[in-house]
C-alpha positions in Angstrom: -2.0 -10.7 -48.9 1.7 -9.8 -48.7 2.9 -9.5 -45.2 6.2 -8.3 -43.9 7.6 -9.7 -40.6 10.7 -7.8 -38.8 12.9 -10.0 -36.3 11.2 -13.2 -38.2 13.9 -15.4 -36.9 12.9 -14.7 -33.3 10.3 -16.4 -31.1 7.2 -14.4 -31.8 8.4 -13.7 -35.4 9.1 -17.5 -36.3 5.8 -18.6 -35.1 3.9 -16.0 -36.8 5.7 -16.7 -40.1 4.6 -20.2 -39.6 1.1 -19.4 -39.2 0.6 -17.0 -41.8 2.4 -19.4 -44.5 -0.3 -22.1 -43.3 -2.9 -19.6 -43.9 -1.7 -19.2 -47.5 -0.4 -15.4 -47.4 2.8 -14.5 -49.1 5.5 -13.5 -46.2 8.6 -11.6 -46.3 11.0 -11.7 -43.5 13.7 -9.8 -42.4 16.2 -10.1 -39.6 19.9 -9.6 -38.6 21.0 -11.3 -35.6 22.5 -14.5 -36.8 24.5 -14.8 -33.5 21.0 -14.9 -31.3 20.5 -18.5 -30.1 17.9 -20.4 -32.4 18.1 -17.9 -35.6 19.7 -20.8 -37.7 17.2 -23.3 -36.6 14.4 -20.8 -37.1 15.5 -19.8 -40.4 16.1 -23.4 -41.7 12.4 -24.2 -40.5 10.7 -21.1 -42.0 12.4 -21.5 -45.4 11.0 -24.9 -45.8 7.5 -23.5 -45.2 8.0 -20.7 -47.9 9.4 -17.8 -46.1 10.9 -15.3 -48.2 13.8 -14.0 -46.2 16.3 -11.2 -46.5 19.2 -10.1 -44.2 18.4 -6.3 -43.2 19.6 -4.3 -40.4 16.9 -1.8 -39.6 19.1 0.4 -37.9 20.4 1.5 -41.5 17.5 3.1 -43.2 19.3 2.3 -46.8 19.2 -1.4 -45.8 15.3 -1.1 -45.3 15.0 0.9 -48.8 17.2 -1.4 -50.8 15.5 -4.4 -49.1 11.9 -3.3 -49.8 12.3 -1.0 -52.9 11.3 -3.6 -55.7 8.7 -5.6 -53.5 5.2 -5.8 -54.1 2.8 -3.6 -52.0 2.8 -4.8 -48.5 -0.3 -5.0 -46.8 0.9 -5.5 -43.5 4.0 -4.9 -41.4 4.3 -6.9 -38.0 7.3 -5.0 -36.5 9.0 -7.6 -34.1 12.6 -7.0 -34.5 14.1 -6.0 -31.1 16.6 -6.1 -28.5 14.6 -7.6 -25.8 17.0 -8.2 -23.1 16.4 -5.8 -20.1 19.8 -6.8 -18.9 21.5 -6.2 -22.2 19.8 -2.8 -22.4 21.6 -1.7 -18.8 25.1 -2.7 -20.3 24.6 -1.6 -23.9 21.9 1.2 -23.9 23.1 2.5 -27.3 22.5 -0.7 -29.2 19.2 -0.9 -27.3 18.3 2.6 -28.4 19.6 1.9 -32.2 17.4 -1.1 -32.6 14.4 -0.7 -30.9 13.9 3.2 -31.4 16.1 4.2 -34.3 14.8 0.8 -36.1 11.3 1.5 -35.4 11.9 5.3 -36.7 13.6 4.1 -40.0 10.7 1.5 -40.8 7.9 4.2 -39.9 9.9 6.6 -42.4 9.9 4.0 -45.0 6.3 3.5 -44.8 5.4 7.0 -44.7 7.4 7.8 -47.8 6.6 4.9 -50.0 3.6 2.9 -48.7 1.3 5.0 -46.9 -1.5 2.6 -46.9 0.2 -0.4 -45.3 -0.8 -1.5 -41.9 1.8 -1.4 -39.2 1.6 -3.3 -36.0 4.3 -2.3 -33.5 5.2 -5.1 -30.8 5.6 -3.1 -27.5 6.1 -4.6 -24.1 4.5 -4.4 -20.4 7.8 -2.7 -19.4 6.3 0.8 -20.5 4.2 0.5 -17.2 7.3 0.9 -15.2 7.6 -0.5 -11.6 3.8 -0.2 -10.4 5.0 1.2 -7.2 1.8 3.0 -6.5 -0.4 -0.2 -6.5 -0.9 -2.0 -3.2 -0.1 -5.6 -3.1 -1.0 -8.6 -0.7 1.1 -11.8 -0.1 0.3 -15.1 0.4 2.2 -18.4 1.0 3.4 -18.5 -3.0 3.0 -15.3 -4.3 2.2 -11.7 -4.1 -0.9 -10.2 -6.0 -2.4 -6.8 -6.6 -4.7 -6.0 -3.5 -7.7 -4.4 -5.6 -6.5 -4.4 -9.4 -7.8 -7.9 -10.1 -8.1 -7.6 -14.1 -4.5 -6.2 -14.2 -3.0 -3.2 -15.4 -5.2 -1.6 -18.2 -3.8 0.2 -21.5 -4.7 3.8 -19.9 -2.7 3.3 -16.9 0.3 5.8 -16.4 3.3 5.0 -18.3 6.6 5.1 -16.4 9.6 4.0 -18.8 11.7 2.3 -16.2 15.1 1.2 -17.8 16.9 1.7 -21.4 14.5 -1.0 -22.5 11.5 0.7 -21.6 12.5 3.7 -22.8 13.4 2.6 -26.3 10.1 0.5 -26.6 7.9 3.5 -25.1 9.7 5.8 -27.5 8.8 3.6 -30.4 5.4 3.6 -29.1 5.3 7.5 -29.0 6.6 7.7 -32.7 4.0 5.2 -34.0 1.1 7.5 -32.3 2.5 10.6 -33.8 3.1 9.2 -37.3 -0.4 7.8 -37.0 -1.7 11.5 -36.2 0.3 13.6 -38.2 0.7 11.1 -41.5 -2.5 9.1 -41.1 -0.9 6.0 -41.0 -2.7 2.8 -39.9 -0.8 1.9 -37.0 -1.6 -0.3 -33.9 0.3 -1.0 -30.7 0.6 -4.4 -28.9 1.9 -4.4 -25.6 3.1 -7.8 -24.8 3.2 -9.8 -21.4 5.1 -12.9 -20.5 5.2 -15.1 -23.6 6.2 -18.9 -23.8 6.1 -21.9 -26.3 7.4 -23.5 -29.1 10.5 -22.3 -31.0 11.6 -20.4 -28.0 15.5 -20.5 -27.4 15.4 -18.8 -23.7 18.4 -17.8 -21.5 18.5 -16.5 -17.9 18.1 -12.9 -19.1 14.9 -13.6 -21.3 11.9 -16.3 -21.5 12.1 -17.1 -17.8 9.2 -19.5 -18.3 11.0 -21.7 -20.8 14.4 -21.3 -19.3 13.3 -22.4 -15.8 11.4 -25.4 -17.6 14.6 -26.4 -19.4 16.6 -26.1 -16.6 14.5 -28.5 -14.3 13.8 -30.8 -17.2 17.5 -31.4 -18.0 18.5 -31.3 -14.4 20.7 -28.5 -14.3 21.6 -25.8 -11.7 20.3 -22.5 -12.4 20.2 -19.0 -10.7 17.0 -17.5 -9.8 16.4 -14.0 -8.3 14.6 -13.1 -5.2 12.0 -15.0 -2.9 10.3 -16.4 -6.0 6.7 -15.0 -5.1 7.2 -12.5 -8.3 4.0 -12.9 -10.4 3.6 -12.4 -14.1 0.7 -13.3 -16.5 2.0 -15.8 -19.2 0.5 -16.3 -22.6 1.2 -19.4 -25.1 2.5 -18.6 -28.4 -0.6 -19.8 -30.4 -2.7 -17.3 -28.5 -0.4 -14.2 -29.0 0.0 -15.0 -32.8 -3.9 -15.3 -33.1 -4.0 -11.9 -31.4 -1.6 -10.5 -33.8 -3.5 -11.6 -36.7 -6.8 -10.1 -35.6 -5.1 -6.8 -34.8 -3.3 -6.7 -38.4 -6.5 -7.9 -40.4 -8.8 -5.8 -38.6 -11.3 -3.9 -40.8 -11.2 -1.0 -38.7 -8.7 1.6 -39.3 -5.8 1.1 -37.2 -5.5 4.8 -35.9 -3.6 5.1 -32.5 -5.3 2.0 -31.3 -3.3 0.1 -28.3 -4.2 -3.5 -26.9 -2.6 -5.5 -24.1 -1.7 -8.8 -25.5 -1.2 -11.2 -22.5 -2.3 -14.0 -20.4 -4.4 -11.8 -18.2 -5.3 -12.5 -14.6 -6.3 -16.2 -15.3 -3.0 -17.2 -16.4 -0.8 -15.8 -13.8 2.1 -17.5 -12.0 4.6 -17.0 -9.3 8.2 -18.2 -9.9 7.8 -20.5 -7.1 4.3 -21.9 -8.6 6.0 -22.4 -12.0 8.7 -24.4 -10.3 6.6 -26.5 -8.3 4.6 -27.3 -11.6 7.6 -28.2 -13.6 8.7 -30.5 -10.9 5.4 -32.2 -10.9 5.5 -32.7 -14.7 9.0 -33.7 -15.2 9.6 -35.7 -12.0 12.7 -33.9 -11.3 13.7 -31.5 -8.6 14.8 -27.9 -9.1 18.4 -27.2 -8.8 18.0 -23.4 -8.3 20.3 -21.1 -6.7 18.9 -18.3 -5.0 20.2 -14.8 -5.3 19.1 -11.3 -4.2 16.3 -9.6 -6.1 17.5 -7.6 -8.9 16.9 -3.8 -8.3 14.5 -3.2 -11.4 12.6 -6.6 -10.9 8.7 -5.9 -10.4 7.0 -8.0 -7.5 3.7 -8.4 -9.4 2.9 -7.7 -13.4 -0.2 -9.0 -15.1 -2.2 -7.1 -17.9 -6.1 -6.3 -18.1 -6.9 -7.8 -21.5 -10.8 -7.1 -21.7 -10.4 -4.5 -24.4 -8.6 -7.1 -26.9 -11.5 -9.4 -25.9 -14.1 -7.0 -26.7 -12.7 -5.5 -29.7 -11.0 -8.4 -31.3 -13.2 -10.9 -30.1 -10.1 -12.9 -28.8 -9.2 -14.7 -25.7 -6.4 -16.7 -24.5 -7.4 -20.4 -25.1 -4.2 -22.6 -23.9 -4.3 -22.9 -20.2 -0.7 -22.5 -18.6 -0.9 -26.2 -17.8 -1.5 -27.3 -21.3 1.0 -24.6 -22.5 3.8 -26.0 -20.3 3.1 -29.7 -21.4 3.5 -28.5 -25.2 6.5 -26.5 -24.2 8.1 -29.5 -22.6 7.2 -31.8 -25.4 9.1 -29.4 -27.9 12.2 -29.0 -25.5 12.6 -33.0 -25.3 12.3 -33.1 -28.9 15.0 -30.4 -29.6 
């Protein structure tokens, strides 16, 4: 198949590119953010494996049109190009809007006008569920947890766009849903939870698992925010890639289909629990400076993945212990 991946030089895009090329597919990748940490390394890695790369700024419809107009029919688009930093969405909401919402609109318009039989898989986020204020929590020594919602937040939970980032990604969902309904396009939405793994170049503002792991591994001082009992589910990148592949290659028509793609309740960790694990795996002591919790930081967030398990015959295979060992091994080589 001919597959287009937007944001192909990012963490998720790079790993999906490598996976699909290994499967024998023809993969075209577009990206515009060479200043992002790891982009040049990921470009070199994917080009060696056979990626057809082109620079393209999805904020500009003409860029998309000129990049794709002479290409063969595209079977699947995986739309991963995104401004992903919550903090940056606060400081520069216009950029967040232009990349996440306008960029998504431009891609949908291209497909509507020029490639209406292409499947479109939109990468969304757990941020669209908001701060979950109405869910009761319980506290233990190392974590908070949901009191009753033990499977996690399901796809039909009321949405609450908490930040410019949540608004832009949620707005993209709304356009996807309406373009599927009005123009009969084949669209699916994947709401990602926390993701970690190889080829992830993290920072304080994005990729908390890889960031904390690397700071402890290298004996560097770093900042963390709050009591450390915040809980997230985490999914190793190979499991996420498999889920995306299953969504894109589903024989069912992707019409208004939404899936949570995440680690789920069996792959949850608090910040304190992650720190303890990495200390044990590395033999190093965490040098964390504790600051006040950030205002928009949710205490607990993990997703109900039963729908993806049932409809896609998918489940996470890599435990967080195994995944963290793989991440450490990759970081040590890099």
